[in-house]
C-alpha positions as CSV (number, residue, x, y, z in Angstrom):
1,M,73.9,127.1,90.4
2,D,71.0,127.2,92.8
3,A,67.7,125.3,92.2
4,D,66.2,128.4,90.5
5,G,69.2,128.6,88.1
6,A,71.0,131.5,89.8
7,V,74.8,131.5,90.1
8,D,76.1,131.0,93.6
9,P,79.1,133.4,94.0
10,R,80.5,131.5,97.0
11,A,80.5,128.2,95.2
12,L,82.3,129.8,92.2
13,E,84.8,131.3,94.6
14,R,85.5,128.0,96.3
15,E,85.9,126.3,92.9
16,L,88.3,129.0,91.8
17,Q,90.3,128.8,95.0
18,A,90.5,125.0,94.7
19,A,91.6,125.2,91.1
20,V,94.3,127.8,91.9
21,A,95.5,125.7,94.8
22,E,95.8,122.6,92.6
23,D,97.7,124.5,89.9
24,E,100.1,125.8,92.6
25,R,100.6,122.3,93.9
26,R,101.4,120.8,90.6
27,E,103.8,123.6,89.6
28,R,105.5,123.5,93.0
29,E,106.0,119.7,92.9
30,N,107.2,119.8,89.2
31,E,109.8,122.4,90.2
32,A,110.9,120.2,93.1
33,K,111.2,117.2,90.9
34,L,113.3,119.2,88.4
35,R,115.5,120.6,91.2
36,A,116.1,117.1,92.5
37,V,117.1,115.8,89.1
38,R,119.5,118.8,88.6
39,Q,121.0,118.1,92.1
40,R,121.3,114.4,91.2
41,V,120.0,113.2,94.6
42,P,121.6,109.8,95.4
43,S,118.4,108.0,96.4
44,Y,114.7,107.8,95.6
45,E,113.9,108.5,99.3
46,E,115.6,111.9,99.1
47,F,113.9,112.6,95.8
48,R,110.5,111.8,97.4
49,N,111.2,113.9,100.5
50,M,112.1,116.9,98.3
51,V,108.8,116.6,96.5
52,L,106.8,116.2,99.7
53,A,108.5,119.1,101.3
54,S,108.0,121.4,98.3
55,H,105.4,123.4,100.2
56,L,107.8,124.5,102.9
57,K,108.9,128.2,103.0
58,P,112.5,129.0,103.7
59,L,113.3,131.3,106.6
60,E,114.3,134.9,105.6
61,K,117.2,136.9,107.0
62,K,114.8,139.0,109.0
63,D,113.6,135.9,110.9
64,K,115.3,135.7,114.3
65,M,115.6,132.8,116.7
66,G,113.6,133.1,119.9
67,Q,111.3,135.8,118.5
68,R,107.5,135.1,118.8
69,R,105.8,135.0,115.4
70,N,102.1,135.0,114.6
71,V,102.6,133.3,111.2
72,L,103.9,129.7,110.9
73,W,106.8,129.3,108.5
74,N,105.4,125.9,107.6
75,P,101.6,126.3,107.4
76,C,101.1,122.7,106.3
77,A,102.9,121.0,109.2
78,A,100.9,118.9,111.7
79,H,101.3,119.6,115.4
80,A,104.2,117.8,117.0
81,K,102.1,116.8,119.9
82,G,99.3,114.3,119.7
83,P,95.7,115.3,119.8
84,Q,94.3,116.4,123.2
85,A,91.7,114.4,125.0
86,G,88.2,115.0,123.9
87,D,86.5,115.6,120.6
88,V,88.5,117.1,117.8
89,E,86.7,120.0,116.2
90,I,86.6,120.6,112.5
91,P,88.5,123.9,111.8
92,Q,86.5,126.9,110.7
93,E,88.5,127.2,107.5
94,L,86.9,124.0,106.4
95,D,83.5,125.1,105.1
96,G,82.4,121.6,104.2
97,L,83.7,118.3,103.0
98,P,85.8,118.4,99.8
99,G,84.1,117.3,96.6
100,T,87.0,117.4,94.2
101,S,90.6,116.2,94.3
102,A,91.8,119.9,94.3
103,E,89.6,120.8,97.2
104,F,90.7,117.7,99.1
105,Y,94.4,118.3,98.6
106,R,94.0,122.0,99.6
107,D,92.1,121.1,102.8
108,W,94.3,118.1,103.7
109,R,97.4,120.3,103.6
110,R,96.2,123.6,104.9
111,C,93.3,123.0,107.3
112,L,93.7,119.5,108.8
113,K,96.6,120.0,111.2
114,S,96.4,116.7,113.1
115,R,96.2,113.0,112.1
116,K,93.2,112.5,114.3
117,L,91.4,115.3,112.4
118,K,92.5,113.8,109.1
119,Y,91.2,110.4,110.2
120,Q,87.8,111.9,111.0
121,V,87.5,113.6,107.6
122,L,88.4,110.3,105.9
123,L,85.6,108.6,107.8
124,E,83.2,111.4,107.1
125,L,83.8,111.1,103.4
126,G,83.8,107.3,103.3
127,G,85.0,104.9,100.7
128,E,82.4,105.8,98.0
129,A,83.2,109.5,98.1
130,L,86.9,109.0,98.2
131,G,86.8,106.6,95.3
132,R,84.8,109.2,93.3
133,I,87.1,112.1,94.2
134,F,90.3,110.2,93.2
135,Q,88.9,108.2,90.4
136,A,91.1,109.9,87.9
137,D,94.2,110.1,90.0
138,L,95.3,109.7,93.6
139,G,97.8,112.5,94.3
140,Y,101.4,111.8,94.9
141,G,102.1,110.7,98.5
142,L,98.5,110.7,99.6
143,L,98.1,106.9,99.7
144,G,101.0,106.6,102.2
145,E,99.6,109.4,104.3
146,F,96.2,107.7,104.3
147,L,97.7,104.4,105.5
148,V,99.6,106.1,108.3
149,V,96.6,108.0,109.5
150,L,94.3,104.9,109.4
151,A,96.9,102.7,111.1
152,E,97.3,105.2,114.0
153,N,93.5,105.6,114.7
154,V,91.8,102.4,113.6
155,C,89.3,101.0,116.1
156,H,86.6,98.3,116.2
157,E,83.7,100.7,115.5
158,D,85.3,102.0,112.3
159,R,86.5,98.7,110.9
160,D,83.8,98.4,108.2
161,A,84.3,102.0,107.1
162,I,88.0,101.6,106.9
163,L,87.7,98.4,104.8
164,Q,85.4,100.3,102.4
165,I,88.0,103.1,102.2
166,L,90.8,100.7,101.4
167,Q,88.6,98.9,98.8
168,S,87.8,102.2,97.1
169,L,91.4,103.4,97.0
170,S,92.5,100.2,95.5
171,G,90.3,100.9,92.5
172,T,91.8,104.3,91.7
173,K,94.0,104.7,88.6
174,R,97.7,104.1,89.1
175,F,97.1,102.5,92.4
176,G,99.8,100.0,91.7
177,L,102.3,102.8,91.0
178,N,101.3,104.6,94.2
179,L,101.8,101.4,96.1
180,D,105.3,100.9,94.7
181,L,106.2,104.5,95.7
182,L,105.4,104.0,99.4
183,S,108.3,104.7,101.7
184,E,109.4,102.0,104.2
185,P,107.7,103.7,107.2
186,E,104.5,103.9,105.2
187,K,104.8,100.2,104.2
188,E,105.2,99.4,107.9
189,S,102.1,101.4,108.7
190,S,100.3,99.5,106.1
191,R,101.3,96.2,107.6
192,D,100.4,97.5,111.1
193,L,97.0,98.5,109.8
194,F,96.2,95.1,108.3
195,R,97.5,93.3,111.4
196,K,94.9,95.3,113.4
197,L,92.2,94.7,110.9
198,W,92.9,91.0,110.8
199,S,92.9,90.8,114.6
200,M,89.5,92.6,114.7
201,S,88.2,90.2,112.1
202,R,89.3,87.2,114.1
203,E,87.6,88.6,117.2
204,Y,84.5,89.2,115.1
205,C,84.5,85.5,114.1
206,T,84.9,84.2,117.6
207,A,82.1,86.4,118.8
208,G,79.6,84.0,117.1
209,H,78.9,85.8,113.8
210,P,78.0,83.7,110.8
211,S,80.8,82.4,108.7
212,S,81.4,81.9,105.1
213,T,81.3,78.1,105.6
214,A,77.6,78.4,106.3
215,G,77.1,80.3,103.1
216,C,78.8,77.6,101.2
217,K,76.7,74.8,102.7
218,A,73.5,76.8,102.0
219,E,74.5,76.7,98.3
220,G,74.5,72.9,98.4
221,G,78.3,72.6,98.1
222,A,78.2,73.0,94.3
223,Q,81.6,74.7,94.3
224,L,84.7,73.1,95.6
225,V,86.8,75.4,97.9
226,D,90.0,74.9,99.7
227,A,89.7,73.4,103.1
228,S,91.4,76.4,104.7
229,L,89.0,78.8,103.0
230,Q,86.0,76.8,104.4
231,K,87.0,77.8,107.9
232,E,87.4,81.5,107.1
233,T,84.6,83.9,107.7
234,E,83.5,86.5,105.1
235,E,85.1,89.1,107.2
236,E,88.4,87.3,107.1
237,R,88.2,86.8,103.4
238,R,87.5,90.4,102.9
239,V,90.6,91.4,104.8
240,L,92.7,88.8,103.1
241,E,91.7,90.0,99.6
242,L,92.7,93.5,100.6
243,M,96.0,92.3,102.0
244,R,96.8,90.7,98.7
245,C,95.8,93.9,96.9
246,Y,98.0,96.0,99.1
247,Q,100.8,93.4,98.8
248,I,100.9,92.5,102.5
249,N,102.5,89.1,103.1
């Protein structure tokens, strides 16, 4: 409703579309899971791929090779080529940042066609909003996709924002299960992401920023800490805690 109590038809329409999209996704993925069980797929990787690819539409007999088509057979596929140089514009279909998990999933699949664009949306939302959106449940496969997107685009300027995002995601329900369900490429992206974050933190330390050791001395040394931890900065500790949380050795 508006401030004066009037109903906003556009807001109601967006909520309805988001709810319908979420119902379609759940039904589609459930059907894919049942189909995979009936087919007795030999490995979890194949089972997972069937679920993630449940949105794909099969080609029909009328579809011909080499014929130009205006409609993509896979509307959710990202571009094969990397993003072009210059700023990446938010697509017109994206009216605003998603506020619910249903809206996020719809926009993530349908509107955000490149990993660079997905990265920008994650940063725009930030850790606090993402934690609120996925407080009840982080959709199947999303954690791995987030880690891949972040690993490919992380930079010094976004370090703090990414750490906040990782912290918030680790507090969502069934985080441990989502972590166990990561594929090997996604696990490697996670390791790559934390390698980059750790390197950035080390550079942050050598640049002359205050360390956690100074903080310990300011407290009068009342608490005993390990000698190695005394040499770590707060930035390093923060990354190390997240590495343990994401099971990065």
